[in-house]
Backbone as a chain_set.jsonl record, in Angstrom:
{"seq": "MNNPIPKSCFIIFFLSFLTLLSPTQAKTIKPNAPCNRIVLYYHDILFNGTDAANATSVMATNRSSISNFNFGMMVVFDDPMTADGRLLSPAVARAQGFYFYDKKDIFSAWFAYTLVFNSTEYKGTINVIGSDPFLEKTRDLSVVGGTGDFFMARGIVTFETDEIQGDFYFRLKMDIKLYECYKK", "coords": {"N": [[75.832, 55.176, 65.183], [78.23, 55.49, 67.674], [78.602, 58.075, 69.982], [81.563, 59.892, 70.415], [81.86, 61.856, 72.716], [80.814, 62.069, 75.872], [77.164, 63.2, 76.786], [77.332, 64.418, 79.546], [79.888, 65.966, 79.318], [79.43, 67.58, 77.411], [77.345, 69.431, 78.543], [78.675, 70.359, 80.889], [80.663, 71.767, 79.657], [79.186, 73.506, 78.259], [77.571, 75.09, 80.234], [79.789, 76.211, 81.619], [80.715, 77.758, 79.508], [78.658, 79.609, 79.306], [78.842, 80.774, 82.055], [80.969, 82.381, 81.751], [80.327, 84.467, 79.917], [78.393, 85.713, 81.131], [77.639, 88.887, 82.93], [79.438, 89.754, 85.812], [78.864, 90.541, 89.384], [80.767, 91.519, 90.823], [82.35, 93.842, 92.982], [84.431, 96.792, 92.018], [87.059, 97.671, 93.89], [88.834, 100.765, 94.016], [91.773, 101.112, 95.525], [93.533, 103.45, 95.339], [92.167, 105.641, 95.487], [89.991, 107.409, 97.286], [86.709, 107.469, 98.095], [85.789, 109.301, 99.938], [87.393, 111.378, 102.14], [88.781, 112.664, 105.239], [90.234, 114.734, 107.349], [91.333, 114.7, 110.654], [91.859, 115.799, 114.096], [92.554, 113.972, 116.972], [92.041, 114.131, 120.318], [93.549, 113.447, 123.423], [92.752, 113.335, 127.065], [94.061, 112.217, 129.542], [92.53, 111.491, 132.779], [94.423, 112.145, 135.629], [93.882, 111.902, 138.373], [93.732, 114.654, 139.406], [92.663, 116.369, 137.642], [89.521, 116.458, 136.954], [87.825, 118.011, 135.685], [88.583, 118.599, 133.035], [89.552, 116.221, 131.899], [89.308, 113.766, 129.245], [89.307, 111.153, 129.227], [89.549, 108.146, 131.094], [91.147, 105.57, 133.25], [90.281, 102.437, 133.17], [90.955, 99.895, 134.01], [93.58, 99.15, 135.904], [97.51, 99.196, 135.296], [99.249, 96.743, 134.393], [101.57, 94.682, 136.793], [103.358, 93.097, 135.981], [104.889, 93.91, 133.42], [106.47, 97.059, 132.269], [105.233, 98.537, 130.472], [102.305, 99.081, 130.482], [101.021, 97.141, 130.24], [97.748, 95.573, 129.972], [96.375, 97.689, 131.026], [93.394, 99.152, 130.345], [91.538, 102.089, 128.996], [89.007, 104.105, 128.728], [87.203, 106.516, 126.681], [85.863, 109.637, 125.681], [86.578, 111.719, 123.382], [87.299, 114.782, 122.035], [87.266, 115.826, 118.569], [88.97, 117.802, 116.408], [89.209, 120.003, 113.596], [91.68, 121.003, 113.14], [94.931, 121.102, 114.723], [94.564, 122.207, 117.283], [93.407, 122.09, 120.538], [91.797, 123.648, 121.511], [89.962, 124.372, 119.577], [86.586, 124.327, 117.935], [84.915, 121.398, 118.755], [84.458, 118.817, 115.916], [83.386, 116.395, 115.69], [82.987, 113.57, 118.061], [85.207, 111.266, 119.633], [84.459, 108.177, 120.761], [84.983, 105.421, 122.809], [87.203, 102.774, 123.584], [90.343, 101.825, 124.32], [92.97, 99.369, 124.999], [96.09, 98.295, 126.473], [98.132, 96.126, 124.972], [100.453, 94.575, 124.745], [103.218, 93.136, 126.42], [105.997, 93.895, 125.671], [106.448, 96.201, 124.482], [105.198, 99.498, 123.787], [101.974, 99.471, 122.906], [98.644, 99.651, 121.657], [95.354, 98.297, 121.492], [92.267, 99.85, 119.766], [88.942, 100.495, 119.777], [86.303, 102.176, 118.685], [83.98, 104.552, 118.186], [83.57, 107.456, 115.909], [81.621, 110.212, 116.172], [79.539, 112.326, 114.575], [78.029, 115.296, 114.535], [77.441, 117.978, 113.095], [77.317, 120.659, 110.845], [78.292, 119.892, 108.621], [78.726, 117.2, 108.505], [76.931, 114.359, 109.581], [76.329, 111.394, 111.63], [78.071, 108.496, 112.259], [81.332, 106.865, 112.444], [82.85, 104.08, 112.563], [85.334, 102.326, 114.069], [88.226, 100.234, 114.371], [91.02, 98.628, 115.638], [94.854, 97.601, 115.876], [97.476, 99.526, 117.228], [100.279, 100.493, 117.288], [102.547, 102.199, 119.001], [105.089, 103.23, 118.499], [105.431, 103.537, 115.901], [105.935, 105.258, 112.748], [103.532, 105.93, 111.233], [100.286, 104.341, 111.555], [97.779, 102.173, 110.752], [94.279, 101.568, 110.763], [91.014, 99.96, 110.892], [88.351, 100.861, 109.273], [85.241, 99.909, 109.859], [82.554, 100.238, 109.435], [79.617, 102.378, 109.488], [77.077, 105.087, 110.153], [74.329, 107.261, 109.067], [75.447, 110.042, 107.002], [77.654, 108.335, 106.43], [76.978, 106.02, 106.101], [77.222, 102.421, 106.307], [80.393, 102.443, 105.582], [83.564, 101.688, 104.35], [86.928, 101.561, 105.064], [90.174, 103.102, 105.944], [91.885, 104.361, 108.605], [94.682, 106.455, 109.119], [96.8, 106.776, 111.745], [98.95, 109.331, 113.151], [101.31, 110.299, 115.622], [101.01, 113.412, 116.786], [101.483, 115.099, 118.865], [102.662, 114.694, 122.048], [102.35, 114.942, 125.747], [103.731, 114.131, 128.602], [102.441, 111.337, 130.517], [99.766, 111.921, 130.347], [98.31, 113.198, 128.111], [97.928, 113.158, 124.673], [98.056, 113.803, 121.324], [96.425, 112.867, 118.19], [97.034, 112.875, 114.825], [94.582, 112.271, 112.573], [94.06, 110.614, 109.372], [91.436, 110.036, 107.472], [90.294, 107.632, 105.259], [87.904, 106.8, 103.151], [86.78, 103.929, 101.342], [84.667, 102.885, 100.246], [81.764, 103.981, 99.697], [78.462, 105.027, 100.279], [75.518, 106.531, 98.689], [72.453, 108.143, 99.998]], "CA": [[77.036, 55.443, 65.595], [78.379, 56.139, 69.233], [79.131, 59.605, 70.175], [82.617, 59.951, 71.457], [81.574, 62.745, 73.85], [79.638, 62.1, 76.403], [76.452, 64.312, 77.082], [77.579, 65.244, 80.578], [81.085, 66.544, 79.313], [79.026, 68.921, 76.764], [76.477, 70.062, 79.204], [79.606, 71.193, 81.663], [81.31, 72.783, 78.836], [78.259, 74.638, 77.708], [77.22, 76.077, 81.107], [81.03, 77.032, 81.66], [80.814, 78.88, 78.443], [77.242, 80.634, 79.843], [79.279, 81.728, 83.247], [81.901, 83.28, 81.283], [79.65, 85.511, 79.227], [77.576, 86.466, 82.024], [78.088, 89.682, 83.502], [79.925, 89.789, 86.999], [78.391, 91.384, 90.304], [81.616, 92.186, 91.932], [82.667, 95.49, 93.005], [85.623, 97.144, 91.995], [87.49, 98.684, 94.581], [90.102, 101.301, 93.7], [92.544, 101.672, 96.527], [94.339, 104.673, 95.633], [91.352, 106.599, 94.982], [89.123, 107.113, 98.272], [85.534, 108.119, 97.893], [85.691, 110.425, 100.959], [88.718, 111.863, 102.928], [88.753, 113.558, 106.244], [91.766, 114.728, 108.163], [90.922, 115.286, 111.983], [92.888, 115.465, 115.359], [91.995, 113.279, 118.192], [92.796, 114.818, 121.489], [92.973, 112.474, 124.484], [93.527, 113.832, 128.261], [93.988, 111.269, 130.58], [92.403, 111.766, 134.121], [95.506, 111.888, 136.601], [93.594, 112.136, 139.667], [93.756, 115.835, 139.755], [91.827, 117.368, 136.404], [88.477, 115.9, 136.365], [86.988, 119.251, 134.601], [89.371, 118.638, 131.476], [89.642, 114.677, 131.502], [88.362, 113.178, 128.329], [89.588, 109.726, 129.423], [89.697, 107.614, 132.467], [91.779, 104.169, 133.32], [89.022, 101.473, 133.492], [91.693, 99.009, 134.669], [94.913, 99.261, 136.177], [98.444, 98.595, 134.276], [99.559, 95.187, 135.192], [102.966, 94.559, 137.356], [104.507, 92.269, 134.992], [105.545, 95.052, 132.501], [106.634, 98.39, 132.274], [104.397, 99.184, 129.33], [101.17, 99.401, 130.475], [100.266, 96.018, 129.852], [96.51, 95.291, 130.913], [95.682, 98.855, 131.523], [92.349, 99.648, 129.97], [91.18, 103.479, 129.239], [87.643, 104.471, 128.136], [87.404, 107.814, 126.447], [85.007, 110.545, 125.069], [87.399, 112.754, 123.131], [87.03, 115.56, 120.914], [87.963, 115.695, 117.205], [89.089, 118.923, 116.022], [89.823, 120.046, 112.202], [93.068, 121.362, 112.924], [95.772, 120.74, 115.769], [94.305, 123.013, 118.475], [92.754, 121.457, 121.536], [90.439, 124.468, 122.052], [89.063, 124.628, 118.438], [85.39, 123.509, 117.898], [85.196, 119.643, 117.832], [83.559, 118.487, 114.742], [83.095, 115.048, 116.156], [83.63, 113.216, 119.287], [85.87, 109.693, 119.336], [83.951, 107.301, 121.976], [85.339, 104.028, 122.971], [88.153, 102.411, 124.583], [91.867, 101.262, 124.073], [93.995, 98.863, 126.098], [97.43, 97.967, 126.175], [98.036, 94.776, 124.497], [101.965, 94.126, 124.571], [104.09, 93.127, 127.361], [107.326, 94.261, 125.522], [106.529, 97.532, 123.753], [104.036, 100.084, 124.025], [101.037, 98.995, 121.668], [97.367, 99.674, 122.168], [94.269, 98.104, 120.686], [91.444, 100.592, 119.91], [87.696, 100.102, 119.276], [85.656, 103.471, 119.131], [83.064, 105.396, 117.176], [83.256, 108.642, 115.682], [80.151, 110.709, 116.384], [79.616, 113.45, 114.007], [76.658, 116.122, 114.594], [77.985, 119.109, 112.65], [76.44, 121.158, 109.851], [78.898, 119.275, 107.52], [78.467, 115.575, 108.486], [75.889, 113.639, 110.407], [76.184, 110.03, 111.531], [79.066, 107.764, 112.658], [82.202, 106.064, 111.661], [83.451, 102.671, 113.652], [86.926, 102.268, 113.713], [88.968, 99.032, 115.436], [92.424, 97.905, 115.275], [96.236, 97.761, 116.836], [98.222, 101.061, 117.261], [101.806, 100.344, 117.805], [102.978, 103.89, 119.09], [106.528, 103.52, 118.056], [105.708, 103.322, 114.388], [105.389, 106.822, 112.239], [102.387, 105.916, 110.714], [99.55, 103.135, 111.932], [96.44, 101.872, 109.787], [93.263, 100.985, 111.465], [90.069, 99.718, 110.014], [86.893, 101.679, 109.279], [84.338, 98.585, 109.647], [81.043, 100.641, 109.352], [79.058, 103.522, 109.742], [75.649, 105.412, 110.117], [73.981, 108.542, 108.511], [76.326, 110.201, 105.826], [78.83, 107.187, 106.311], [76.254, 104.467, 105.912], [78.119, 101.249, 105.74], [81.776, 102.944, 105.097], [84.599, 100.873, 104.897], [88.296, 102.17, 104.524], [91.259, 102.828, 106.841], [92.275, 105.414, 109.329], [96.139, 106.507, 109.293], [97.225, 107.557, 112.832], [100.326, 109.942, 113.215], [101.233, 111.071, 116.66], [101.311, 114.737, 116.481], [101.891, 115.53, 120.209], [102.677, 113.859, 123.579], [102.892, 115.435, 126.957], [103.869, 113.214, 129.396], [101.725, 110.271, 130.204], [98.291, 112.77, 130.38], [97.805, 114.131, 126.72], [98.388, 112.795, 123.268], [97.169, 114.279, 120.129], [96.997, 112.003, 117.032], [96.554, 113.26, 113.378], [94.014, 110.779, 111.834], [93.73, 110.716, 108.117], [90.214, 108.959, 107.397], [90.299, 107.631, 103.884], [86.928, 105.693, 102.854], [87.049, 103.434, 99.94], [83.153, 102.181, 100.105], [80.57, 104.937, 100.496], [76.768, 104.932, 99.572], [74.695, 107.71, 98.892], [71.294, 108.111, 100.264]], "C": [[77.27, 55.788, 67.085], [78.897, 57.212, 69.24], [80.039, 59.487, 71.112], [82.709, 60.802, 72.539], [80.584, 62.793, 74.69], [78.697, 63.58, 76.667], [76.786, 65.09, 77.989], [78.64, 66.098, 80.448], [80.367, 67.847, 78.725], [78.144, 69.763, 77.574], [77.631, 70.954, 80.456], [80.127, 72.179, 80.89], [80.298, 73.806, 78.482], [77.987, 75.694, 78.974], [78.598, 76.723, 81.556], [81.213, 78.128, 80.812], [79.779, 80.163, 78.968], [77.906, 81.559, 81.061], [80.104, 82.634, 82.524], [81.481, 84.621, 80.38], [78.544, 86.249, 80.198], [78.178, 87.535, 82.867], [78.559, 89.61, 85.448], [79.334, 90.845, 88.003], [79.325, 91.843, 91.202], [82.039, 93.562, 91.612], [83.826, 95.64, 92.774], [86.179, 98.076, 92.979], [88.869, 99.409, 94.273], [90.811, 101.8, 94.868], [93.272, 102.927, 96.392], [93.418, 105.88, 95.25], [89.837, 106.727, 96.058], [87.825, 108.048, 97.791], [85.295, 109.278, 98.848], [87.03, 110.402, 101.782], [88.554, 112.952, 103.692], [89.872, 113.583, 107.315], [91.173, 115.532, 109.511], [91.957, 114.847, 113.1], [92.164, 115.188, 116.538], [92.758, 113.764, 119.323], [92.493, 114.173, 122.748], [93.77, 112.88, 125.733], [92.843, 113.035, 129.223], [93.731, 111.511, 131.901], [93.727, 111.41, 134.781], [95.163, 111.965, 137.875], [93.357, 113.533, 140.236], [92.806, 116.98, 138.831], [90.599, 116.967, 136.164], [87.766, 116.696, 135.356], [87.206, 118.747, 133.477], [89.54, 117.395, 130.76], [88.869, 114.296, 130.274], [88.453, 111.532, 128.4], [90.06, 109.268, 130.614], [90.236, 105.945, 132.275], [90.652, 103.63, 133.71], [89.583, 100.445, 134.257], [93.165, 99.444, 134.789], [95.973, 98.814, 135.355], [98.749, 97.444, 135.203], [101.182, 95.483, 135.896], [104.062, 93.735, 136.629], [105.207, 92.907, 133.636], [105.533, 96.243, 132.641], [106.105, 99.305, 131.005], [102.899, 99.188, 129.142], [100.248, 98.23, 130.314], [98.886, 95.653, 130.623], [95.699, 96.449, 130.856], [94.512, 99.014, 130.211], [91.773, 101.24, 129.995], [89.904, 103.494, 127.953], [87.646, 105.974, 128.026], [86.449, 108.399, 125.418], [85.816, 111.774, 124.617], [87.127, 113.356, 121.942], [87.943, 115.626, 119.629], [87.86, 117.146, 116.825], [89.287, 118.901, 114.317], [91.06, 120.202, 112.025], [93.754, 120.977, 114.533], [95.591, 121.287, 117.171], [93.358, 122.231, 119.368], [91.356, 122.323, 121.875], [89.833, 124.993, 120.98], [87.762, 123.999, 118.633], [85.493, 122.167, 117.575], [83.92, 119.697, 116.873], [83.096, 117.19, 115.077], [83.501, 114.853, 117.66], [83.963, 111.478, 119.176], [85.332, 109.245, 120.924], [84.217, 105.869, 121.702], [86.224, 103.713, 124.028], [89.545, 101.858, 123.819], [92.382, 100.736, 125.148], [95.321, 98.36, 125.491], [97.589, 96.678, 126.083], [99.396, 94.083, 124.387], [102.451, 94.173, 125.787], [105.763, 93.849, 126.958], [107.639, 95.421, 124.828], [105.266, 98.323, 124.231], [103.184, 100.119, 122.652], [99.723, 98.884, 122.433], [96.455, 98.915, 121.208], [93.094, 98.996, 120.663], [90.247, 100.08, 119.279], [86.661, 101.583, 119.643], [84.649, 103.67, 117.681], [83.333, 106.671, 117.141], [81.985, 109.184, 115.423], [79.92, 111.962, 115.819], [78.234, 113.875, 114.176], [77.284, 117.609, 114.409], [77.123, 119.595, 111.233], [77.224, 120.324, 108.461], [78.493, 117.889, 107.268], [77.465, 115.342, 109.812], [75.843, 112.115, 110.349], [77.615, 109.549, 112.091], [79.987, 107.014, 111.681], [82.737, 105.247, 112.649], [84.665, 102.454, 113.12], [87.648, 101.316, 114.825], [90.403, 98.852, 114.671], [93.666, 98.3, 116.367], [96.708, 99.045, 116.439], [99.385, 100.655, 118.011], [102.401, 101.61, 117.952], [104.075, 104.015, 118.484], [106.588, 103.582, 116.587], [105.457, 104.728, 114.049], [104.093, 106.77, 112.158], [101.469, 104.42, 110.943], [98.354, 103.089, 111.244], [95.514, 101.1, 110.448], [92.23, 100.789, 110.509], [89.071, 100.29, 110.383], [86.071, 100.268, 108.945], [82.842, 98.918, 109.727], [80.818, 101.921, 109.677], [77.74, 103.723, 109.607], [75.764, 106.755, 109.285], [74.852, 108.928, 107.226], [77.537, 109.058, 105.467], [78.202, 105.998, 106.353], [77.31, 103.253, 105.287], [79.79, 101.669, 105.161], [82.506, 101.715, 105.387], [85.815, 101.522, 104.509], [89.33, 102.022, 105.757], [91.459, 104.265, 107.534], [93.756, 105.22, 109.593], [96.296, 107.454, 110.482], [98.565, 108.098, 112.855], [100.294, 110.817, 114.387], [101.782, 112.36, 116.526], [101.583, 115.448, 117.714], [101.767, 114.558, 121.308], [103.234, 114.738, 124.842], [102.638, 114.727, 128.17], [103.012, 111.935, 129.137], [99.957, 110.737, 130.2], [97.654, 113.259, 129.147], [98.642, 113.81, 125.688], [97.459, 113.521, 122.223], [97.582, 113.534, 118.874], [96.392, 112.681, 115.552], [95.791, 111.972, 112.523], [93.307, 111.301, 110.386], [92.793, 109.822, 107.601], [90.262, 108.842, 105.716], [88.907, 106.414, 103.549], [86.988, 105.405, 101.411], [85.575, 102.77, 99.517], [82.313, 103.303, 100.861], [79.213, 104.873, 99.773], [76.397, 106.335, 99.651], [73.344, 107.358, 99.181], [70.275, 108.4, 99.077]], "O": [[76.376, 56.412, 67.657], [79.79, 57.403, 68.414], [79.819, 59.147, 72.275], [83.598, 60.58, 73.361], [79.553, 63.421, 74.451], [79.18, 64.709, 76.742], [76.732, 66.304, 77.792], [78.663, 67.042, 81.239], [80.524, 68.954, 79.239], [78.184, 70.955, 77.273], [77.343, 72.093, 80.823], [80.118, 73.351, 81.266], [80.655, 74.983, 78.428], [78.135, 76.907, 78.826], [78.492, 77.902, 81.894], [81.712, 79.204, 81.141], [80.072, 81.358, 79.003], [77.667, 82.762, 81.156], [79.871, 83.822, 82.744], [82.21, 85.598, 80.209], [77.967, 87.289, 79.88], [79.173, 87.238, 83.53], [77.632, 89.361, 86.219], [79.265, 92.004, 87.593], [79.001, 92.459, 92.217], [82.096, 94.203, 90.563], [84.574, 94.76, 93.201], [85.809, 99.249, 92.941], [89.918, 98.763, 94.27], [90.496, 102.922, 95.264], [93.634, 103.467, 97.437], [93.857, 106.929, 94.778], [88.769, 106.235, 95.695], [87.939, 109.135, 97.226], [84.575, 110.201, 98.467], [87.618, 109.343, 102.001], [88.259, 114.05, 103.22], [90.285, 112.627, 107.972], [90.683, 116.661, 109.49], [92.688, 113.857, 113.065], [91.334, 115.934, 117.056], [93.988, 113.811, 119.304], [91.356, 114.254, 123.214], [95.0, 112.876, 125.762], [91.681, 113.035, 129.629], [94.769, 111.82, 132.486], [94.179, 110.307, 134.473], [96.094, 112.104, 138.669], [92.865, 113.672, 141.356], [92.383, 118.075, 139.202], [90.341, 117.06, 134.964], [87.208, 116.219, 134.368], [86.257, 118.393, 132.778], [89.65, 117.27, 129.54], [87.666, 114.55, 130.321], [87.752, 110.79, 127.712], [90.935, 109.897, 131.208], [89.835, 105.216, 131.369], [89.959, 104.21, 134.547], [88.896, 99.986, 135.171], [93.802, 99.999, 133.894], [95.605, 97.968, 134.54], [98.537, 97.303, 136.408], [101.867, 96.429, 135.507], [105.288, 93.771, 136.729], [106.013, 92.272, 132.955], [104.531, 96.706, 133.186], [106.471, 100.433, 130.677], [102.31, 99.267, 128.064], [99.02, 98.285, 130.262], [98.933, 95.452, 131.836], [94.485, 96.363, 130.669], [94.971, 98.969, 129.069], [91.544, 101.655, 131.131], [89.891, 103.083, 126.793], [87.988, 106.686, 128.971], [86.215, 107.775, 124.384], [85.8, 112.786, 125.317], [86.78, 112.741, 120.934], [89.166, 115.496, 119.671], [86.768, 117.71, 116.901], [89.506, 117.816, 113.778], [91.665, 119.747, 111.054], [92.999, 120.586, 115.424], [96.305, 120.93, 118.108], [92.429, 121.686, 118.771], [90.276, 121.922, 122.309], [89.155, 126.007, 121.148], [87.717, 123.11, 119.484], [85.962, 121.709, 116.533], [82.852, 120.303, 116.96], [82.057, 116.962, 114.457], [84.136, 115.656, 118.344], [83.175, 110.634, 118.751], [85.672, 109.784, 121.977], [83.844, 105.228, 120.72], [86.141, 104.192, 125.159], [89.497, 101.511, 122.639], [92.373, 101.35, 126.215], [95.546, 98.092, 124.311], [97.233, 95.976, 127.03], [99.396, 92.953, 123.9], [102.215, 95.203, 126.419], [106.545, 94.233, 127.828], [108.795, 95.738, 124.547], [104.427, 97.818, 124.976], [103.553, 100.628, 121.594], [99.577, 98.277, 123.494], [96.831, 98.906, 120.036], [92.659, 99.028, 121.815], [90.358, 99.301, 118.331], [86.38, 101.906, 120.797], [84.646, 103.112, 116.583], [83.39, 107.242, 118.23], [81.268, 108.71, 114.542], [80.101, 112.882, 116.616], [77.307, 113.08, 114.024], [77.58, 118.32, 115.369], [76.342, 118.819, 110.683], [76.628, 120.228, 107.388], [78.05, 117.437, 106.212], [77.349, 116.075, 110.794], [75.444, 111.525, 109.345], [78.343, 110.496, 112.389], [79.7, 106.627, 110.548], [83.112, 105.81, 113.678], [84.973, 102.405, 111.929], [87.636, 101.621, 116.018], [90.706, 98.931, 113.48], [93.564, 99.025, 117.357], [96.353, 99.584, 115.391], [99.403, 100.51, 119.233], [102.797, 102.141, 116.915], [104.159, 105.031, 117.795], [107.68, 103.674, 116.025], [104.853, 105.44, 114.852], [103.408, 107.468, 112.906], [101.98, 103.393, 110.496], [97.815, 104.191, 111.138], [95.84, 99.953, 110.751], [92.342, 101.295, 109.392], [88.732, 100.362, 111.564], [86.259, 99.641, 107.902], [81.998, 98.073, 110.024], [81.727, 102.614, 110.134], [77.059, 102.853, 109.064], [76.811, 107.274, 108.899], [74.946, 108.043, 106.376], [78.167, 108.998, 104.411], [78.817, 104.966, 106.624], [77.935, 103.201, 104.228], [80.231, 101.005, 104.223], [82.279, 100.907, 106.287], [85.715, 102.137, 103.447], [89.347, 101.014, 106.463], [91.144, 105.267, 106.892], [94.191, 104.198, 110.125], [96.032, 108.653, 110.399], [99.443, 107.289, 112.558], [99.588, 111.824, 114.44], [102.955, 112.485, 116.176], [101.98, 116.598, 117.529], [100.854, 113.738, 121.409], [104.392, 115.151, 124.895], [101.537, 114.693, 128.72], [102.814, 111.466, 128.017], [99.062, 109.903, 130.059], [96.507, 113.706, 129.178], [99.846, 114.067, 125.674], [96.258, 113.732, 122.395], [98.748, 113.496, 118.479], [95.187, 112.905, 115.436], [96.332, 111.0, 111.996], [92.368, 112.086, 110.257], [93.248, 108.739, 107.232], [90.267, 109.844, 105.001], [89.097, 105.217, 103.762], [87.168, 106.209, 100.496], [85.472, 102.172, 98.446], [82.182, 103.514, 102.066], [79.162, 104.626, 98.569], [76.83, 107.155, 100.461], [72.934, 106.307, 98.687], [69.062, 108.382, 99.286]]}, "num_chains": 1, "name": "protein.A"}
């Protein structure tokens, strides 16, 4: 007698069944439970032409004349990170990188930087990139990697503007939440 079910259908069914039984290698991420959380304050003192000794950032390109929102201006920085909001507190890390103003019609910047830790509590780096539309109360940037205690870290950094003094100083509260952490 002729079998009404072709052998190829049976093989496909059997392989599909085995796939369902095999354990998956996918990693479950719990977005409400970071594996590490650090709150730091970022202090940016833009060089205004008179205070080179205290400046921590400098314009690398001038702003464009086509906008009133610093469009096109790039700033390179080496800013101190403190555990509290005081500029003169001991730095627990340095933020090293750049930001540039990327919108013609509002104040907004795009950041790319590395947090460099070299303290008794942490050693290593955290790499951060993303957009910072200043007028929003909070803004999230991506943690895209790290080294040392933060080897291959993934997560988000939430910016909140803590203080602005003219166009030469601002302080951000940075809530760093890592959702992917690896132990050595």
